[in-house]
N, C-alpha and C positions, 0 to 999 in steps of 0.2 A: 231363537234357537240356533240359527246358522252361526251367529257370533259366539255363542256358548261353545259350539263344537270346535270353532277355530281356536278359542282360548285353551280348550282341553288338549287339542292337537299340538299347539305351541308349547304348552307345559310339558307334554310328553317328550317332544323333541329336545327341549332344553334339559330335561332330567336325564335323558339318555346320553346327551352330549357331555354331561357332567359325570357320567359313570354311575348315575343313580337308576335303580331299577324299580319301576312302579307299575301297577296293573293298568296300563293304558291301552285302550282300544283292543285291537286284535294282536298285539305284540306278544305272541306265545313264547318267543325265545327269551323274553324278559324274565320269565319265571320257569326256567328249565328245571326239570326234575333232577334230584340227586341220582347219580348213576355210578355204578362200580364196574370197572373193566378189568378183567383178569387176563394178563398176557402170559402165554406159555411159549417160550422161544428157545431156539437151539444154539445160537451163536454166542459162545462164551466171550469172545473178543469184543462183542457189542454190548455186553451186560451193563457196564458202567455208563456208556454213552446213552443207552436206552433209558436207564433210570434217570439220568440227567434230563433227557428230553421229556419224560413224563412229568417231571417237576415243573419244567417250563410251561408245558401245556396246561397243567392244573392252575398255574398262576393266572392264566388267561381264561380258564374255565373252572371256577371254584366249585361248581356243582358236580364236577367229575372227580372220581377217585380211581387211580390206576395202580394195580398191583402187578409187578413183574416177577416171574419165576423163570430161571434159566436152567436148562438141562442140556449138557453137551460135554465137550472136552473128554471124549473117550466113552461117554455113556451113549447108549442107544436111544436117540431121541424118539424114533418111531415107536419103540416099545414103551417108552415113558409116556408118550402121548396117549397110547391106548389105555394104559393104566390110569391116567388122569381122567379120561372120559368114563372109564368103568367105575371109578370111585364115586361118581356122581358130582364131582367138583369140576364141571365142564368149563374150560376157559372160554373167554369171549374171542380173543385173538390168538391164533396159533399158526404153526408153519406146515406147509405141504411142499413136497419135492417135485411134483409134476404129474404126468398123465396117470400113473398108477395110483397115486394118492387121491387124485380127483375121483377115480372110480371107488376107491376104498372108503373115502369120507364124504361121498356125494350127499348123503342125507344130513350132513352137518355143515354143509358149505353154503354160504350166502352168495347170491349172484351180485357181482360187483360191476357189471357191464355199464351201469349208468354213472359211475364215479367220474369226477372231473379229471383225474390224473390219467385216465385211460388214453385220451387223445395225445398225451405227452410221452407215452411209452415208446422207446425205440423199437423199430421194426424187428420182429422175430422174438421179442421178449415175452410175449403173452400166449403163444400157441400152445405151450405145454399145459396150460391150465384152462383151456377152452374146451367146452363139450356141449353139444346140442344147442349151439348158438348162444351159450352163456359163458361168462368169465368168472372163475372161482378163486383167483389168486392175484396178489399184487407183488411185482418183483421186489425182492430184497435189495439186490444190487447186481452189478455185472462183474464177471471175471473173464479174463481172456488169456490165451497162451499162443506162443509161436516159437520162434528161435530167438532167445534172449542173447544179445551179443555185446561184446566189449568194444565201445566206440573208439577207445584209444588204440587198440590193436588194429582195428580196421583202418584208422587214420595212418598209422605207421606203415601198413601194408599198401597204402595208396588206393584203398577201396572206398568208394562212396556208397554207403548203405542205402541211400535214397534211390539208387539205380537198380536195386535188387527187388524185382517184382516177380519174375518168372522162375521156373525150375532151372532153365538154362543159365539165368543170371546167378542163381545160387550155386550151381555146379561150378561155374567159372570162378566165382569168389572163393569157393572152397579149395579149388585147385591152386589158386594164387596163394592163399594162406598156407597151404601145405608146403608149397615150394619155398616159402620164407620162414618155416618153423624155427630154424636155428637163429635167424636174424631177429625174430620176434620173441624168442625164448619160450616157445610153445612146446608142450608135450604132445599135443594133438590139436586138430581143428575143432572137433566135437568131443563132448563127454555124453555118451548115451547110457542111461541107467537101465541096463538090461534086467537088473534085479527087480525093478519096479514095474509090475505088470500093468499098473494103471497108466503109466506114461505111454507104453506101447499099445496095450490091448484096448485102452479107452481113448486116450487123447490122440495118439498117432492115427489109429484106425478111423477115428471120427472124420479126418480130412477126406477119406474116401466115401464113407457112408453119408456124410452131410450132403454130398453131391448126388448120391443115389436116392436119398429119401426127402431131401429139401427141408424137413422139419422133424422135430422129435416125436410128434404124434404119429406121423407116417411110419417112422421106425418102430414105434411101440405097437402099431397095428399090423406090421408086416409078418406074415407067416413064413416067408422065405426071403433069402437075399440072393441077388444076382452076383454080388461082389464085382460090379461092373467096372470099377476103377482099380482093381487089384494090381494091375501091371504098373500103373502110375504110382500107387502106394509103395510098391516094391522098389521103385527107383529112388523115392525119397528116403526109405529106410536103408537101402543099400549105400546111399551117399553117406549117411551117418555112420554106418558100419565101417565103410572103407577108410574114413578119416577119424575114427573114434579112438578115444583113450583106451588102451588095452594094458591092464596091469602086468600081464606076463607075455605081451606081444602076440597073443592069439585071440581070435574072434570069440572063442568060448569064454575068455576072461571078462568080456564085456558084461556078461550076466552076473558078475560079482559086484558091479558098480551100482551103488544105491544112491538115493536122493542126496544125502549129505556129501558123499564123495563127488557127485556130479556138480552140485551147487557150491558147497563151501570149500572143498579141497581142490577143485579144478577151476571153475569160472571165477570165483571170488579171489583166488590167488593168482589169477592171470595166466594159468597154465593151459587153458583152452580158449578159443575165440568165441564160441557160441554153444548153447545148449537148448534143447527143447524143454521149455518150462513156461510158467505163467507169471502174472503180476504178483502172486502170493510169494514168489521166491525173493522178493525185494528184502524182506526182513532178514532172511538168512545171509544174503549178500552183504547187507548193511552191517550185520553183526560181525563180519570178518574184516571188511574194508569200507569205511564210510566215504572215502573219496571215490573208489571204484563204483560204489552203489549209485552214485549220482551221475555216472557216465556209462549207463547201459541203456539199450533200446530193444525193440522187438521187431524182428524181420518176419515177413510172411512165411506161411507153410504151404508152398506151391505144389500142386499136382500138375505135372507137365501137360500144358495145353488144355487143362480141364478147369481148374480154379486156381488163379494166380493173383498175387498182390493182396491177399486177404488172410485174416487170422480167425480161428474159432473163438467166438465170444458167446457166453451164455449166462444164465441165471442159476445160481446154486440152490436157491430156496425161495419160497413165496410166503407172503402173509395171507392168511385166510381168516374169515369171520364166521363164527358159529351161528348158523341160520336158526337154531332153536332158542336163541336168546330173545328177550322181548324187544319190541320196536325201538324204544328209547335207548336201550343199551347198544343195539346194533347201529343206530344213527350216530351215537357218540363215538363208537369204535371207528366207523367210516370217517368221521370228521377228524379224529386223531391221526389216522394213517395219512389222510390227505394233507393235513397240516404238516406232518413230519417231512413229507417229500416235496411239497409245493410252496409252503410259506417261506418268507425270507429267513426267518429264524430257524425253521426246520432244515432248510437246504444248507445253511451254514453249518449246522450240527452234523448233517449227513457227511459233509466233506471233512470238517475239522475234528469232530469227536468220533464219529463212526469210522472215518477214513474209508468210506465206500466209494466205488466207482458207480455213479448213479445210472439207473436204467431208464432215466427220463430226460427229456429235453428241458431247457430252461436253466442250465447251470453254466452259462457262458461267461458270466462276469469274471473279472480277474481274481476276485477274492474267493471264488468258488471252484478253483482248479485243484485237482488232486496234488498232494504234496510230493509223492515219489514219481520218478520218471517212468517206471513201468506202468503204473496206473494211468499216467498221462497218455502213454502210447495206446493203451487199450481204448481209452475214451476217444482218442483221435481216430482210430480205425472205425469205431462205432459211429461217430459223427459223419465220417466220410462214406459210410455204408460199405466199407471194405471188410465185411465179416462173413462168416459162415456159422450156422447154428451148432449147438451142442446136441447132436442126436444120440450120443452115447448114453444119455440118460433114458433113452427109450430101448436100449438093448435088453434082451432077456436077462433076468436076474442072474448075476454071476458070470454070464457068457463072456463079456469083454475081457475080464481079468483071468478067470479060471480056465477058459477054453482058448480064445484067440491069443491072449497074452502069453499063456504057457507055450502055445505053438510057435509064437514069434521067438521066444527064448530058444526053442529047439532049432528054429531056422538060423538064428544068429550063431548058434554053436555048431552048425553044419550037420545036425542030426535029423533034419527034415527038409524036404524040398519045398519050394514055394508052391508048386502045383498041388502037392499034398496038403499044405496049409490051407489053400483056398477051398479045396474039396471038403476038408474037415470043418472049416468055418461054416460052409453051407449046410452040412449035415447036422452039426450040433445046434445051429440056430433053429433049424426046422424041428428038431427033436424037442427043443426047449419050448416051442410054441404049441406043441400038441396039447 
């Protein structure tokens, strides 16, 4: 009997090694059930890459069928997701944005705490989707922003960007650039897009509130703000205003500068030395000047003697799995997401096809480096731990742009004092949390 068992075991081993699946022993994976996974996702730019990835996964897992539906590009994904669930055609895999979505969708969220990728996630990328000791989302990718600068201009000005860590360093470099504007053929040192409330009301203010709240969940739960670092934030904003591109030579005209003017008509044309933007600006710069786009980097956004040498890095969206699906479907959905971000094939696609900045460790090999210099910079800051979180995603709905952002516009134009801005920020936050 012992010999018979050995022969059967050997036959099973040989069959599996040859890619043949037979009903041997307790090998349940050899006869996986047919499973259909419906993916409902928001990122239009990732549509083709995701569809390509699902085909690759299906080649390795012929029992799995994956359908991808993409909603985005100007459409309201949140509203579309609610309609999708209400229709009865509930997706297996979908996207959530953070703390509020965890509350809104909690009954439909699978706990992902035990997944193998969790230990590989960069610090700070999971807090927004944790609640009551459980983890409900997998990071899509990372994005980061700071002061995007033209390396050639800095070189001509005799400034080593690697020495710019503190606010004092930034101020000194700005003064130098301003003194050499004619020589460097610059219109200004900075281009500050006052028209874009998200740049000031969300991204700029985040530098102060990331230090007040530590993470997005604490911001989301806060009933009040101290605006503890408002004076330091004022210095960083004032520096940009002082040396900003001003269409009609007045501070008020800074508020007419939009994203396209800032990125494409100023930085990409070599008319300013730096701008506050993120890695997403690469495409716009590259569309204007492919040589210059390969010669840009990201400087820190330093708060004087508070947080220096770092940039804000965050996760724009998370993958979630529908907890109401059957166990086999959920198991395969987890396997697919893990394969996409941690297998050799999946990691290669994340970099080359999705063009993502990964939110996970394990992408260190030469062939897994992001293609564009701004993405490389964000990843470098993340690996070195020189980051601060995106807490603006925990602001009260609309507060960052419609309240604080509008007040910053008034301050830039000289129509509001900074003290009044700070008091209004505290008041409107508190009112929004009632």
